[in-house]
C-alpha positions in Angstrom: 15.6 -16.4 -20.9 18.2 -19.1 -21.7 17.8 -22.8 -22.5 19.0 -24.1 -19.2 15.7 -25.5 -18.1 14.5 -28.9 -17.0 10.8 -29.2 -16.8 9.8 -25.9 -18.3 9.0 -24.1 -21.6 8.4 -20.5 -22.6 4.9 -19.3 -23.3 3.5 -15.8 -24.2 1.0 -13.9 -22.1 -1.3 -11.6 -24.1 -1.6 -8.7 -21.6 -3.7 -5.7 -22.0 -0.6 -3.5 -22.4 1.3 -5.8 -24.7 2.5 -9.4 -24.9 5.2 -10.7 -22.5 7.0 -14.0 -21.9 6.6 -16.5 -19.1 8.3 -19.6 -18.0 5.9 -22.6 -17.4 6.6 -25.9 -15.7 4.0 -28.6 -15.9 3.3 -31.4 -13.5 2.8 -35.0 -14.6 -0.9 -35.0 -13.9 -3.1 -32.4 -15.7 -5.2 -30.4 -15.3 -3.7 -29.0 -12.1 -4.0 -26.1 -9.7 -1.8 -23.2 -10.9 0.8 -21.2 -9.0 1.9 -17.9 -10.6 5.4 -17.2 -9.3 6.5 -13.5 -9.1 10.2 -13.0 -9.5 12.8 -11.0 -7.6 14.7 -8.1 -9.0 16.9 -10.6 -11.0 14.1 -11.5 -13.4 13.0 -15.0 -14.4 16.5 -16.4 -13.6 17.7 -19.9 -12.7 16.5 -19.6 -9.1 12.9 -18.7 -10.1 12.9 -21.5 -12.8 14.0 -23.9 -10.1 11.2 -22.8 -7.8 8.7 -23.4 -10.7 10.2 -26.8 -11.4 9.9 -27.8 -7.7 6.3 -26.6 -7.7 5.6 -28.7 -10.8 7.1 -31.7 -8.9 4.5 -31.1 -6.2 1.7 -31.3 -8.7 1.2 -27.6 -9.6 1.2 -25.8 -12.9 3.8 -23.2 -12.2 4.1 -20.0 -14.3 6.7 -17.2 -13.8 5.9 -14.2 -16.0 8.4 -11.4 -17.0 7.5 -8.4 -14.8 10.3 -6.3 -16.3 9.2 -6.7 -19.9 8.4 -3.0 -20.3 11.9 -2.0 -19.2 14.0 -4.9 -20.5 12.4 -8.1 -21.8 14.0 -11.4 -20.8 16.0 -10.2 -17.7 17.9 -13.2 -16.3 20.5 -12.0 -13.8 22.9 -13.7 -11.5 22.6 -13.3 -7.7 26.4 -13.6 -7.3 27.5 -10.9 -9.8 28.1 -7.3 -8.6 27.3 -5.8 -12.1 24.1 -7.9 -12.1 23.1 -6.6 -8.7 23.6 -3.1 -9.8 21.6 -3.8 -12.9 18.8 -5.3 -10.8 18.7 -2.3 -8.5 18.3 0.0 -11.5 15.4 -2.1 -12.7 13.8 -2.0 -9.2 13.9 1.8 -9.1 12.4 2.1 -12.5 9.7 -0.6 -12.1 6.1 0.6 -12.2 4.2 -1.3 -9.6 0.7 -0.5 -10.8 1.6 -1.6 -14.3 3.2 -4.7 -12.8 -0.1 -5.5 -10.9 -2.0 -5.3 -14.2 0.5 -7.8 -15.6 0.0 -10.1 -12.7 -3.8 -9.9 -13.2 -3.3 -10.6 -16.9 -1.1 -13.6 -16.2 -3.6 -15.0 -13.8 -6.4 -14.6 -16.4 -4.3 -16.2 -19.1 -3.2 -19.1 -16.8 -6.8 -19.7 -15.7 -7.7 -20.0 -19.4 -5.2 -22.8 -20.1 -6.7 -26.3 -20.5 -3.9 -27.5 -18.2 -5.3 -25.4 -15.3 -7.9 -26.9 -13.0 -9.2 -23.4 -12.2 -7.5 -23.0 -8.8 -5.0 -20.1 -8.7 -2.3 -18.9 -6.2 0.4 -16.3 -6.2 3.8 -16.9 -4.8 6.4 -14.1 -4.8 10.0 -13.5 -3.6 11.5 -10.1 -2.6 10.0 -7.7 -5.3 7.7 -10.5 -6.1 6.7 -10.8 -2.5 5.7 -7.2 -2.5 3.8 -7.6 -5.8 2.0 -10.6 -4.3 0.8 -8.4 -1.5 -0.3 -5.7 -3.9 -1.9 -8.1 -6.4 -3.7 -10.1 -3.7 -5.6 -6.9 -2.9 -6.7 -6.5 -6.6 -7.1 -9.9 -8.0 -9.3 -12.9 -7.4 -7.1 -15.8 -6.3 -7.4 -18.8 -4.0 -4.2 -18.2 -2.0 -1.1 -16.1 -1.8 2.4 -16.6 -0.4 4.9 -13.7 0.0 8.5 -14.1 0.9 10.2 -11.0 2.5 8.5 -8.4 0.4 10.3 -5.2 1.1 8.2 -2.0 1.3 5.0 -4.0 2.0 4.3 -1.5 4.8 3.5 1.1 2.1 0.5 -0.9 1.1 -1.0 -1.9 4.4 -3.9 0.6 3.9 -5.2 -1.8 1.3 -5.2 -4.8 3.6 -9.0 -4.7 3.9 -9.1 -5.9 0.3 -7.2 -9.1 1.1 -9.9 -11.8 0.6 -7.8 -14.9 -0.1 -5.7 -16.7 2.5 -2.2 -15.1 2.7 1.0 -16.6 4.1 3.9 -14.3 4.7 7.5 -15.2 5.5 9.7 -12.5 7.1 13.4 -12.7 7.9 14.1 -11.4 11.3 17.5 -9.8 10.3 16.3 -8.6 6.9 18.5 -5.7 5.8 15.8 -4.4 3.5 13.0 -4.6 6.1 14.0 -3.3 9.5 12.6 -4.8 12.6 10.3 -1.8 13.3 8.8 -2.2 9.8 8.3 -5.9 10.4 6.6 -5.2 13.7 4.3 -2.7 11.9 3.4 -5.3 9.2 2.7 -8.0 11.8 0.6 -5.7 14.0 -1.4 -4.4 11.0 -2.3 -8.0 9.9 -2.6 -9.6 13.4 -6.4 -9.5 13.5 -6.9 -10.9 10.1 -7.9 -14.6 10.3 -7.0 -15.2 6.7 -3.4 -14.0 7.2 -0.5 -15.9 8.7 2.9 -14.3 9.3 6.0 -16.3 10.2 9.3 -14.7 11.3 12.6 -16.6 10.9 15.0 -15.8 13.8 18.5 -14.9 12.8 17.8 -15.0 9.1 18.8 -12.3 6.5 17.0 -11.3 3.4 16.4 -14.0 0.8 17.3 -16.9 3.1 15.4 -19.3 0.8 17.1 -18.1 -2.4 18.9 -21.1 -4.0 22.6 -20.2 -4.3 22.2 -16.9 -2.5 24.7 -15.5 -0.1 22.2 -15.8 2.8 20.7 -19.2 1.9 20.0 -21.2 5.0 19.0 -24.8 4.4 17.1 -25.3 7.6 15.1 -22.1 7.5 14.5 -22.5 3.8 13.2 -26.1 4.3 10.9 -24.9 7.1 9.5 -22.0 5.0 9.1 -24.3 2.0 7.3 -26.9 4.0 4.9 -24.3 5.4 4.3 -23.0 1.9 3.7 -26.5 0.6 1.2 -27.3 3.4 -0.5 -23.9 2.8 -0.9 -24.4 -0.9 -2.1 -28.0 -0.4 -4.8 -26.7 2.0 -6.2 -24.1 -0.3 -5.6 -25.5 -3.8 -6.3 -29.2 -3.4 
């Protein structure tokens, strides 16, 4: 991770499989509810740090841990670089999701133990992080979860009975990594669950809320972010 940060610092998470770094952004008023942010395939990059800073501005203790630490600690890739995209795809293919879920659980435990945390915990993930949010929400005790366009979520629908916390999902209607039949499968599988809300964004491509991304759409991102803010306020206040 580089030094181009505003609100945040770097902390270390003592995980059961080893120690790994995390970016932390603190709100003005502490202790505060905590949101653990799960990154995309680009690591804890400028976009993820910005999301954490924005969450801190809303009054949350925001922590983004390094899910790729086993493969390559400190990944910080650009969303506009072709070599970085290729690098990110290699990391995605090599990533162990079960090990990643353990790291998420360890991060939640570590954050809950911070004096700065009020005890309320949420997960919020983008892309790979959205998938990991869906997986970890089945395995971890949390108060709320938000998943943005988590490709391959359909592979983990069998575990949906284990979803206890409220879950908010954002899907991009034209997501090139999540075809419409897959989105329909996800929506249908979760339709009868009162604790799950799924929104679809018409005309939007994958990562429409990614700051600086090729598919960024200000209006759709603002809507998704407002819904996320209201959701977190409801369950973490």
